[in-house]
Structure formats: C-alpha cells, structure tokens
mmCIF file of the C-alpha atoms, coordinates in Angstrom:
data_MODEL
# 
_entry.id   MODEL 
# 
loop_
_atom_site.group_PDB 
_atom_site.id 
_atom_site.type_symbol 
_atom_site.label_atom_id 
_atom_site.label_alt_id 
_atom_site.label_comp_id 
_atom_site.label_asym_id 
_atom_site.label_entity_id 
_atom_site.label_seq_id 
_atom_site.pdbx_PDB_ins_code 
_atom_site.Cartn_x 
_atom_site.Cartn_y 
_atom_site.Cartn_z 
_atom_site.occupancy 
_atom_site.B_iso_or_equiv 
_atom_site.pdbx_formal_charge 
_atom_site.auth_seq_id 
_atom_site.auth_comp_id 
_atom_site.auth_asym_id 
_atom_site.auth_atom_id 
_atom_site.pdbx_PDB_model_num 
ATOM 1   C CA . MET A 1 1   ? 0.131   0.255   0.027  1.00 0.00 ? 1   MET A CA 1 
ATOM 2   C CA . LYS A 1 2   ? 1.387   3.396   -0.879 1.00 0.00 ? 2   LYS A CA 1 
ATOM 3   C CA . THR A 1 3   ? 1.181   5.991   2.005  1.00 0.00 ? 3   THR A CA 1 
ATOM 4   C CA . THR A 1 4   ? -1.523  8.735   1.159  1.00 0.00 ? 4   THR A CA 1 
ATOM 5   C CA . HIS A 1 5   ? 0.349   11.337  3.296  1.00 0.00 ? 5   HIS A CA 1 
ATOM 6   C CA . PRO A 1 6   ? 3.436   10.374  5.784  1.00 0.00 ? 6   PRO A CA 1 
ATOM 7   C CA . GLY A 1 7   ? 1.700   8.963   9.108  1.00 0.00 ? 7   GLY A CA 1 
ATOM 8   C CA . MET A 1 8   ? -1.895  9.460   7.904  1.00 0.00 ? 8   MET A CA 1 
ATOM 9   C CA . ILE A 1 9   ? -3.025  6.384   9.927  1.00 0.00 ? 9   ILE A CA 1 
ATOM 10  C CA . GLU A 1 10  ? -1.575  8.239   13.185 1.00 0.00 ? 10  GLU A CA 1 
ATOM 11  C CA . THR A 1 11  ? -2.445  11.287  12.411 1.00 0.00 ? 11  THR A CA 1 
ATOM 12  C CA . VAL A 1 12  ? -6.211  10.053  12.085 1.00 0.00 ? 12  VAL A CA 1 
ATOM 13  C CA . LYS A 1 13  ? -5.887  8.045   15.265 1.00 0.00 ? 13  LYS A CA 1 
ATOM 14  C CA . ASP A 1 14  ? -4.455  10.827  17.144 1.00 0.00 ? 14  ASP A CA 1 
ATOM 15  C CA . ARG A 1 15  ? -7.674  13.185  15.979 1.00 0.00 ? 15  ARG A CA 1 
ATOM 16  C CA . ILE A 1 16  ? -9.954  10.580  16.524 1.00 0.00 ? 16  ILE A CA 1 
ATOM 17  C CA . VAL A 1 17  ? -8.683  9.880   20.432 1.00 0.00 ? 17  VAL A CA 1 
ATOM 18  C CA . ALA A 1 18  ? -8.777  13.818  20.887 1.00 0.00 ? 18  ALA A CA 1 
ATOM 19  C CA . ALA A 1 19  ? -12.479 13.901  19.839 1.00 0.00 ? 19  ALA A CA 1 
ATOM 20  C CA . ILE A 1 20  ? -13.669 11.128  21.715 1.00 0.00 ? 20  ILE A CA 1 
ATOM 21  C CA . LYS A 1 21  ? -11.951 12.806  24.818 1.00 0.00 ? 21  LYS A CA 1 
ATOM 22  C CA . GLY A 1 22  ? -13.321 16.346  23.996 1.00 0.00 ? 22  GLY A CA 1 
ATOM 23  C CA . THR A 1 23  ? -16.593 14.737  23.211 1.00 0.00 ? 23  THR A CA 1 
ATOM 24  C CA . GLY A 1 24  ? -17.495 11.834  24.049 1.00 0.00 ? 24  GLY A CA 1 
ATOM 25  C CA . ASP A 1 25  ? -19.715 11.016  21.091 1.00 0.00 ? 25  ASP A CA 1 
ATOM 26  C CA . ILE A 1 26  ? -17.589 8.135   19.402 1.00 0.00 ? 26  ILE A CA 1 
ATOM 27  C CA . PHE A 1 27  ? -20.218 7.830   16.455 1.00 0.00 ? 27  PHE A CA 1 
ATOM 28  C CA . GLN A 1 28  ? -19.937 11.603  15.283 1.00 0.00 ? 28  GLN A CA 1 
ATOM 29  C CA . ALA A 1 29  ? -16.168 11.932  15.968 1.00 0.00 ? 29  ALA A CA 1 
ATOM 30  C CA . THR A 1 30  ? -15.553 9.148   13.484 1.00 0.00 ? 30  THR A CA 1 
ATOM 31  C CA . VAL A 1 31  ? -18.338 10.432  10.862 1.00 0.00 ? 31  VAL A CA 1 
ATOM 32  C CA . ASN A 1 32  ? -16.562 13.904  10.896 1.00 0.00 ? 32  ASN A CA 1 
ATOM 33  C CA . ILE A 1 33  ? -12.707 12.681  10.828 1.00 0.00 ? 33  ILE A CA 1 
ATOM 34  C CA . THR A 1 34  ? -13.203 10.408  8.466  1.00 0.00 ? 34  THR A CA 1 
ATOM 35  C CA . THR A 1 35  ? -15.080 12.518  6.083  1.00 0.00 ? 35  THR A CA 1 
ATOM 36  C CA . GLN A 1 36  ? -12.566 15.260  6.512  1.00 0.00 ? 36  GLN A CA 1 
ATOM 37  C CA . ALA A 1 37  ? -9.586  12.969  6.117  1.00 0.00 ? 37  ALA A CA 1 
ATOM 38  C CA . LEU A 1 38  ? -11.054 11.630  2.989  1.00 0.00 ? 38  LEU A CA 1 
ATOM 39  C CA . SER A 1 39  ? -12.474 14.573  1.309  1.00 0.00 ? 39  SER A CA 1 
ATOM 40  C CA . THR A 1 40  ? -8.686  16.545  1.945  1.00 0.00 ? 40  THR A CA 1 
ATOM 41  C CA . THR A 1 41  ? -6.867  13.150  0.854  1.00 0.00 ? 41  THR A CA 1 
ATOM 42  C CA . ILE A 1 42  ? -8.515  12.753  -2.225 1.00 0.00 ? 42  ILE A CA 1 
ATOM 43  C CA . LYS A 1 43  ? -8.275  16.160  -3.480 1.00 0.00 ? 43  LYS A CA 1 
ATOM 44  C CA . ASP A 1 44  ? -4.736  15.539  -3.054 1.00 0.00 ? 44  ASP A CA 1 
ATOM 45  C CA . THR A 1 45  ? -4.683  12.068  -4.719 1.00 0.00 ? 45  THR A CA 1 
ATOM 46  C CA . GLY A 1 46  ? -3.344  13.145  -8.276 1.00 0.00 ? 46  GLY A CA 1 
ATOM 47  C CA . LYS A 1 47  ? -0.323  15.158  -6.537 1.00 0.00 ? 47  LYS A CA 1 
ATOM 48  C CA . VAL A 1 48  ? 0.660   12.207  -4.367 1.00 0.00 ? 48  VAL A CA 1 
ATOM 49  C CA . GLY A 1 49  ? 0.184   8.864   -6.658 1.00 0.00 ? 49  GLY A CA 1 
ATOM 50  C CA . THR A 1 50  ? -1.865  6.955   -4.230 1.00 0.00 ? 50  THR A CA 1 
ATOM 51  C CA . SER A 1 51  ? -5.725  5.482   -4.592 1.00 0.00 ? 51  SER A CA 1 
ATOM 52  C CA . VAL A 1 52  ? -8.732  6.128   -2.942 1.00 0.00 ? 52  VAL A CA 1 
ATOM 53  C CA . THR A 1 53  ? -8.827  2.273   -1.624 1.00 0.00 ? 53  THR A CA 1 
ATOM 54  C CA . ASP A 1 54  ? -5.679  3.010   -0.207 1.00 0.00 ? 54  ASP A CA 1 
ATOM 55  C CA . ALA A 1 55  ? -6.531  6.122   1.161  1.00 0.00 ? 55  ALA A CA 1 
ATOM 56  C CA . ILE A 1 56  ? -9.699  4.211   2.578  1.00 0.00 ? 56  ILE A CA 1 
ATOM 57  C CA . ALA A 1 57  ? -7.470  1.940   4.306  1.00 0.00 ? 57  ALA A CA 1 
ATOM 58  C CA . GLU A 1 58  ? -5.262  4.388   5.919  1.00 0.00 ? 58  GLU A CA 1 
ATOM 59  C CA . VAL A 1 59  ? -8.068  6.328   7.350  1.00 0.00 ? 59  VAL A CA 1 
ATOM 60  C CA . ALA A 1 60  ? -10.266 3.478   8.618  1.00 0.00 ? 60  ALA A CA 1 
ATOM 61  C CA . SER A 1 61  ? -6.908  1.875   10.079 1.00 0.00 ? 61  SER A CA 1 
ATOM 62  C CA . GLY A 1 62  ? -6.673  4.706   12.261 1.00 0.00 ? 62  GLY A CA 1 
ATOM 63  C CA . ALA A 1 63  ? -9.895  5.055   13.238 1.00 0.00 ? 63  ALA A CA 1 
ATOM 64  C CA . ILE A 1 64  ? -10.142 1.703   14.440 1.00 0.00 ? 64  ILE A CA 1 
ATOM 65  C CA . ARG A 1 65  ? -7.019  2.132   16.251 1.00 0.00 ? 65  ARG A CA 1 
ATOM 66  C CA . GLY A 1 66  ? -7.845  5.321   17.553 1.00 0.00 ? 66  GLY A CA 1 
ATOM 67  C CA . THR A 1 67  ? -11.191 4.153   18.904 1.00 0.00 ? 67  THR A CA 1 
ATOM 68  C CA . ALA A 1 68  ? -9.730  0.623   20.317 1.00 0.00 ? 68  ALA A CA 1 
ATOM 69  C CA . HIS A 1 69  ? -6.862  3.428   22.248 1.00 0.00 ? 69  HIS A CA 1 
ATOM 70  C CA . VAL A 1 70  ? -9.559  4.781   24.627 1.00 0.00 ? 70  VAL A CA 1 
ATOM 71  C CA . GLY A 1 71  ? -11.513 1.977   24.790 1.00 0.00 ? 71  GLY A CA 1 
ATOM 72  C CA . ALA A 1 72  ? -14.743 3.376   22.801 1.00 0.00 ? 72  ALA A CA 1 
ATOM 73  C CA . ASP A 1 73  ? -17.377 1.207   21.130 1.00 0.00 ? 73  ASP A CA 1 
ATOM 74  C CA . LEU A 1 74  ? -16.235 -0.311  17.919 1.00 0.00 ? 74  LEU A CA 1 
ATOM 75  C CA . GLY A 1 75  ? -19.925 -0.853  16.530 1.00 0.00 ? 75  GLY A CA 1 
ATOM 76  C CA . HIS A 1 76  ? -20.178 3.086   17.131 1.00 0.00 ? 76  HIS A CA 1 
ATOM 77  C CA . ALA A 1 77  ? -16.999 3.898   15.213 1.00 0.00 ? 77  ALA A CA 1 
ATOM 78  C CA . ALA A 1 78  ? -17.907 1.388   12.615 1.00 0.00 ? 78  ALA A CA 1 
ATOM 79  C CA . ARG A 1 79  ? -20.971 3.168   11.763 1.00 0.00 ? 79  ARG A CA 1 
ATOM 80  C CA . GLY A 1 80  ? -19.060 6.295   11.586 1.00 0.00 ? 80  GLY A CA 1 
ATOM 81  C CA . ILE A 1 81  ? -16.336 5.079   9.227  1.00 0.00 ? 81  ILE A CA 1 
ATOM 82  C CA . MET A 1 82  ? -18.912 3.935   6.776  1.00 0.00 ? 82  MET A CA 1 
ATOM 83  C CA . ILE A 1 83  ? -20.748 6.644   6.770  1.00 0.00 ? 83  ILE A CA 1 
ATOM 84  C CA . GLY A 1 84  ? -17.787 9.026   6.928  1.00 0.00 ? 84  GLY A CA 1 
ATOM 85  C CA . VAL A 1 85  ? -16.334 7.036   3.910  1.00 0.00 ? 85  VAL A CA 1 
ATOM 86  C CA . MET A 1 86  ? -19.184 7.019   1.826  1.00 0.00 ? 86  MET A CA 1 
ATOM 87  C CA . ARG A 1 87  ? -19.420 10.836  2.407  1.00 0.00 ? 87  ARG A CA 1 
ATOM 88  C CA . GLY A 1 88  ? -15.779 11.492  1.814  1.00 0.00 ? 88  GLY A CA 1 
ATOM 89  C CA . THR A 1 89  ? -15.590 9.897   -1.539 1.00 0.00 ? 89  THR A CA 1 
ATOM 90  C CA . LYS A 1 90  ? -19.017 10.567  -2.957 1.00 0.00 ? 90  LYS A CA 1 
ATOM 91  C CA . ASP A 1 91  ? -17.401 12.783  -5.360 1.00 0.00 ? 91  ASP A CA 1 
ATOM 92  C CA . ALA A 1 92  ? -14.104 10.991  -6.247 1.00 0.00 ? 92  ALA A CA 1 
ATOM 93  C CA . GLY A 1 93  ? -16.345 8.707   -8.516 1.00 0.00 ? 93  GLY A CA 1 
ATOM 94  C CA . ALA A 1 94  ? -15.676 5.644   -6.814 1.00 0.00 ? 94  ALA A CA 1 
ATOM 95  C CA . GLU A 1 95  ? -17.928 2.962   -7.119 1.00 0.00 ? 95  GLU A CA 1 
ATOM 96  C CA . VAL A 1 96  ? -20.307 3.021   -4.145 1.00 0.00 ? 96  VAL A CA 1 
ATOM 97  C CA . LEU A 1 97  ? -20.877 -0.701  -3.334 1.00 0.00 ? 97  LEU A CA 1 
ATOM 98  C CA . ASP A 1 98  ? -17.257 -1.395  -4.034 1.00 0.00 ? 98  ASP A CA 1 
ATOM 99  C CA . THR A 1 99  ? -16.167 1.396   -1.554 1.00 0.00 ? 99  THR A CA 1 
ATOM 100 C CA . ILE A 1 100 ? -18.548 -0.296  0.856  1.00 0.00 ? 100 ILE A CA 1 
ATOM 101 C CA . SER A 1 101 ? -17.394 -3.423  0.625  1.00 0.00 ? 101 SER A CA 1 
ATOM 102 C CA . HIS A 1 102 ? -13.591 -2.268  0.846  1.00 0.00 ? 102 HIS A CA 1 
ATOM 103 C CA . THR A 1 103 ? -14.349 -0.178  3.922  1.00 0.00 ? 103 THR A CA 1 
ATOM 104 C CA . ALA A 1 104 ? -15.993 -3.087  5.627  1.00 0.00 ? 104 ALA A CA 1 
ATOM 105 C CA . HIS A 1 105 ? -13.106 -5.204  4.770  1.00 0.00 ? 105 HIS A CA 1 
ATOM 106 C CA . ILE A 1 106 ? -10.631 -2.965  6.108  1.00 0.00 ? 106 ILE A CA 1 
ATOM 107 C CA . THR A 1 107 ? -12.399 -2.133  9.101  1.00 0.00 ? 107 THR A CA 1 
ATOM 108 C CA . ILE A 1 108 ? -12.972 -5.907  10.150 1.00 0.00 ? 108 ILE A CA 1 
ATOM 109 C CA . GLN A 1 109 ? -9.526  -6.508  9.582  1.00 0.00 ? 109 GLN A CA 1 
ATOM 110 C CA . ASP A 1 110 ? -8.248  -3.814  11.783 1.00 0.00 ? 110 ASP A CA 1 
ATOM 111 C CA . THR A 1 111 ? -10.653 -4.654  14.556 1.00 0.00 ? 111 THR A CA 1 
ATOM 112 C CA . ALA A 1 112 ? -9.684  -8.005  14.875 1.00 0.00 ? 112 ALA A CA 1 
ATOM 113 C CA . LYS A 1 113 ? -6.123  -6.714  14.750 1.00 0.00 ? 113 LYS A CA 1 
ATOM 114 C CA . VAL A 1 114 ? -6.652  -4.867  18.022 1.00 0.00 ? 114 VAL A CA 1 
ATOM 115 C CA . GLY A 1 115 ? -9.140  -7.569  19.643 1.00 0.00 ? 115 GLY A CA 1 
ATOM 116 C CA . GLY A 1 116 ? -12.290 -5.673  19.336 1.00 0.00 ? 116 GLY A CA 1 
ATOM 117 C CA . ASP A 1 117 ? -15.545 -7.004  18.666 1.00 0.00 ? 117 ASP A CA 1 
ATOM 118 C CA . VAL A 1 118 ? -16.017 -8.119  15.281 1.00 0.00 ? 118 VAL A CA 1 
ATOM 119 C CA . GLY A 1 119 ? -19.804 -8.790  15.430 1.00 0.00 ? 119 GLY A CA 1 
ATOM 120 C CA . ALA A 1 120 ? -20.337 -4.964  16.775 1.00 0.00 ? 120 ALA A CA 1 
ATOM 121 C CA . ALA A 1 121 ? -17.916 -3.624  14.292 1.00 0.00 ? 121 ALA A CA 1 
ATOM 122 C CA . ALA A 1 122 ? -20.040 -5.840  11.472 1.00 0.00 ? 122 ALA A CA 1 
ATOM 123 C CA . ILE A 1 123 ? -23.472 -4.674  12.349 1.00 0.00 ? 123 ILE A CA 1 
ATOM 124 C CA . GLY A 1 124 ? -22.226 -0.771  12.828 1.00 0.00 ? 124 GLY A CA 1 
ATOM 125 C CA . LEU A 1 125 ? -20.559 -1.224  8.988  1.00 0.00 ? 125 LEU A CA 1 
ATOM 126 C CA . VAL A 1 126 ? -24.348 -2.149  7.595  1.00 0.00 ? 126 VAL A CA 1 
ATOM 127 C CA . GLU A 1 127 ? -26.168 0.506   9.683  1.00 0.00 ? 127 GLU A CA 1 
ATOM 128 C CA . GLY A 1 128 ? -23.506 3.026   8.596  1.00 0.00 ? 128 GLY A CA 1 
ATOM 129 C CA . ALA A 1 129 ? -24.152 1.510   4.671  1.00 0.00 ? 129 ALA A CA 1 
ATOM 130 C CA . ILE A 1 130 ? -27.765 1.661   5.067  1.00 0.00 ? 130 ILE A CA 1 
ATOM 131 C CA . GLN A 1 131 ? -27.799 5.362   6.242  1.00 0.00 ? 131 GLN A CA 1 
ATOM 132 C CA . GLY A 1 132 ? -25.576 6.388   4.133  1.00 0.00 ? 132 GLY A CA 1 
ATOM 133 C CA . ALA A 1 133 ? -27.154 4.817   1.274  1.00 0.00 ? 133 ALA A CA 1 
ATOM 134 C CA . LYS A 1 134 ? -29.966 7.090   2.013  1.00 0.00 ? 134 LYS A CA 1 
ATOM 135 C CA . GLU A 1 135 ? -28.223 9.754   1.655  1.00 0.00 ? 135 GLU A CA 1 
ATOM 136 C CA . LEU A 1 136 ? -26.615 9.058   -1.710 1.00 0.00 ? 136 LEU A CA 1 
ATOM 137 C CA . GLY A 1 137 ? -29.679 7.545   -3.190 1.00 0.00 ? 137 GLY A CA 1 
ATOM 138 C CA . VAL A 1 138 ? -28.342 4.188   -3.256 1.00 0.00 ? 138 VAL A CA 1 
ATOM 139 C CA . SER A 1 139 ? -30.505 0.924   -2.439 1.00 0.00 ? 139 SER A CA 1 
ATOM 140 C CA . ALA A 1 140 ? -30.360 0.102   1.167  1.00 0.00 ? 140 ALA A CA 1 
ATOM 141 C CA . GLU A 1 141 ? -30.447 -3.584  0.648  1.00 0.00 ? 141 GLU A CA 1 
ATOM 142 C CA . ASP A 1 142 ? -27.771 -3.361  -1.985 1.00 0.00 ? 142 ASP A CA 1 
ATOM 143 C CA . ALA A 1 143 ? -25.363 -1.358  0.739  1.00 0.00 ? 143 ALA A CA 1 
ATOM 144 C CA . ALA A 1 144 ? -26.109 -3.486  3.147  1.00 0.00 ? 144 ALA A CA 1 
ATOM 145 C CA . ALA A 1 145 ? -25.119 -6.313  1.294  1.00 0.00 ? 145 ALA A CA 1 
ATOM 146 C CA . ALA A 1 146 ? -22.067 -4.819  0.373  1.00 0.00 ? 146 ALA A CA 1 
ATOM 147 C CA . ALA A 1 147 ? -21.095 -4.339  3.514  1.00 0.00 ? 147 ALA A CA 1 
ATOM 148 C CA . ALA A 1 148 ? -21.773 -7.912  5.146  1.00 0.00 ? 148 ALA A CA 1 
ATOM 149 C CA . ASP A 1 149 ? -19.775 -9.161  2.208  1.00 0.00 ? 149 ASP A CA 1 
ATOM 150 C CA . GLY A 1 150 ? -16.616 -7.090  2.779  1.00 0.00 ? 150 GLY A CA 1 
ATOM 151 C CA . ALA A 1 151 ? -17.205 -7.908  6.378  1.00 0.00 ? 151 ALA A CA 1 
ATOM 152 C CA . MET A 1 152 ? -17.493 -11.615 5.692  1.00 0.00 ? 152 MET A CA 1 
ATOM 153 C CA . LYS A 1 153 ? -14.480 -11.843 3.197  1.00 0.00 ? 153 LYS A CA 1 
ATOM 154 C CA . ALA A 1 154 ? -12.229 -10.105 5.993  1.00 0.00 ? 154 ALA A CA 1 
ATOM 155 C CA . ALA A 1 155 ? -13.620 -12.421 8.418  1.00 0.00 ? 155 ALA A CA 1 
ATOM 156 C CA . GLY A 1 156 ? -12.330 -15.212 6.378  1.00 0.00 ? 156 GLY A CA 1 
ATOM 157 C CA . GLU A 1 157 ? -8.986  -14.168 6.371  1.00 0.00 ? 157 GLU A CA 1 
ATOM 158 C CA . VAL A 1 158 ? -8.840  -13.882 10.163 1.00 0.00 ? 158 VAL A CA 1 
ATOM 159 C CA . GLY A 1 159 ? -10.493 -17.214 11.104 1.00 0.00 ? 159 GLY A CA 1 
ATOM 160 C CA . SER A 1 160 ? -13.607 -19.576 11.408 1.00 0.00 ? 160 SER A CA 1 
ATOM 161 C CA . THR A 1 161 ? -14.478 -18.196 14.778 1.00 0.00 ? 161 THR A CA 1 
ATOM 162 C CA . THR A 1 162 ? -14.284 -14.811 13.306 1.00 0.00 ? 162 THR A CA 1 
ATOM 163 C CA . VAL A 1 163 ? -16.686 -16.049 10.349 1.00 0.00 ? 163 VAL A CA 1 
ATOM 164 C CA . ASP A 1 164 ? -19.185 -17.162 12.828 1.00 0.00 ? 164 ASP A CA 1 
ATOM 165 C CA . THR A 1 165 ? -19.331 -13.998 14.807 1.00 0.00 ? 165 THR A CA 1 
ATOM 166 C CA . VAL A 1 166 ? -19.862 -11.570 11.669 1.00 0.00 ? 166 VAL A CA 1 
ATOM 167 C CA . ARG A 1 167 ? -22.155 -14.120 10.114 1.00 0.00 ? 167 ARG A CA 1 
ATOM 168 C CA . LYS A 1 168 ? -24.354 -14.210 13.332 1.00 0.00 ? 168 LYS A CA 1 
ATOM 169 C CA . ALA A 1 169 ? -24.264 -10.350 13.064 1.00 0.00 ? 169 ALA A CA 1 
ATOM 170 C CA . VAL A 1 170 ? -25.268 -9.644  9.739  1.00 0.00 ? 170 VAL A CA 1 
ATOM 171 C CA . THR A 1 171 ? -27.696 -12.860 9.052  1.00 0.00 ? 171 THR A CA 1 
ATOM 172 C CA . LYS A 1 172 ? -30.725 -10.952 11.064 1.00 0.00 ? 172 LYS A CA 1 
ATOM 173 C CA . PRO A 1 173 ? -32.305 -7.863  9.688  1.00 0.00 ? 173 PRO A CA 1 
ATOM 174 C CA . ILE A 1 174 ? -30.488 -4.591  10.760 1.00 0.00 ? 174 ILE A CA 1 
ATOM 175 C CA . LYS A 1 175 ? -32.468 -1.551  10.680 1.00 0.00 ? 175 LYS A CA 1 
ATOM 176 C CA . GLY A 1 176 ? -35.250 -3.529  9.095  1.00 0.00 ? 176 GLY A CA 1 
ATOM 177 C CA . VAL A 1 177 ? -33.083 -4.594  6.054  1.00 0.00 ? 177 VAL A CA 1 
ATOM 178 C CA . LYS A 1 178 ? -32.793 -8.468  5.401  1.00 0.00 ? 178 LYS A CA 1 
ATOM 179 C CA . ILE A 1 179 ? -28.817 -9.172  4.239  1.00 0.00 ? 179 ILE A CA 1 
ATOM 180 C CA . VAL A 1 180 ? -28.746 -11.796 1.962  1.00 0.00 ? 180 VAL A CA 1 
ATOM 181 C CA . LEU A 1 181 ? -25.312 -13.015 2.343  1.00 0.00 ? 181 LEU A CA 1 
ATOM 182 C CA . LYS A 1 182 ? -22.801 -14.794 -1.160 1.00 0.00 ? 182 LYS A CA 1 
ATOM 183 C CA . GLU A 1 183 ? -22.324 -17.950 0.476  1.00 0.00 ? 183 GLU A CA 1 
ATOM 184 C CA . PRO A 1 184 ? -20.105 -19.494 -2.307 1.00 0.00 ? 184 PRO A CA 1 
ATOM 185 C CA . GLU A 1 185 ? -17.055 -17.125 -1.557 1.00 0.00 ? 185 GLU A CA 1 
ATOM 186 C CA . LEU A 1 186 ? -17.236 -18.170 2.290  1.00 0.00 ? 186 LEU A CA 1 
ATOM 187 C CA . ALA A 1 187 ? -15.653 -21.395 1.422  1.00 0.00 ? 187 ALA A CA 1 
ATOM 188 C CA . LYS A 1 188 ? -12.097 -20.120 1.545  1.00 0.00 ? 188 LYS A CA 1 
ATOM 189 C CA . ALA A 1 189 ? -13.017 -18.966 4.907  1.00 0.00 ? 189 ALA A CA 1 
ATOM 190 C CA . ALA A 1 190 ? -12.353 -22.700 6.630  1.00 0.00 ? 190 ALA A CA 1 
# 
C-alpha cells in the first residue's frame, strides 16, 4: 500500500482519540474525522500518486486504532467510519458498492487486529451503509449486502471463529433490512 500522506494512520488515530476524549461522541467523531480526512486526501490523490482505496484503508485503520486506544465502542466507530467514507468519497467517482465492501473489509480486519468486537463492528458497518445509502440514493439492501460481503471476506481471512461471529451479526435484519450473504465466497473461510 502506498502512503497517502506520511503518518496518515497515526494522524487519524490521534484526531479520533482527541475527539472522543473531548466530546465522548464516538459516532460523530468518526463520521467527521473520516469524512474530512478522505475529502482532503482524495483532492490530493493526483498529487501524491495514491488511490482512493489506499486512502480509505489508512483512514479506517487510524479510526479503529484511535477508538480502540480509548476503549470506545467499535460498533459505533464502524458505523461512523462507513458513513464518513461514503460522504468523503462521494465526489471521487468511486463505485459506491465497491467502496462500501472495501471499507467493511478493512474495518473488520483492523477490528480483529486490535482484539475488538467484530460482531459489533459488522453490525455498525451495515447500519452505516444503510444510512449512507439513503444519503447517496443507493438501495439500502444493496449497500447492506456490500457491507456484509466485505465484512465476511475479511472474517474469512482472520479465521473461522471470526466468520461465525460476523455471520451471526449480519444474518439478522439490521435497521429493517434483511441481508442476503453470498455464501459461495465463504468457502475460503475454513
């Protein structure tokens, strides 16, 4: 992965820590910082030779690490990350469903790395995708499925216990949306 800006992960982590400590509002802190960091970084992508997917990975990683650092709820953070990514990338011309899936993938991987609750993070990601979909005029069902798919792919890379946890989290209706998982791709998760 190319670095978008030197220390982007640490910068986002530090900003998340400060915002959560300052306001106590995990969700709003992650929405605001993720949106702002991505909007700024994407405007500069042509100058620094990085991609939108690299920028998302760095910002999401920093947000998860910052949230874990202060012991805050990673489910709320994951929801905020998803909405922030959707808002921050809407002008980049990125394919929305691919962006949702990629964001979920990175967020679940990083949640597992910090020993966080991957089930709560998966639910938060799907909730964020549903809320963001309404803002962007995308089908809530498609957005939820893309988030669940990205979360399941990441879980498959982490291990079978994580797959079970994420599957249980995303197979019940979330915010009134029933998610249909793409089971054939889960065969790798053994």
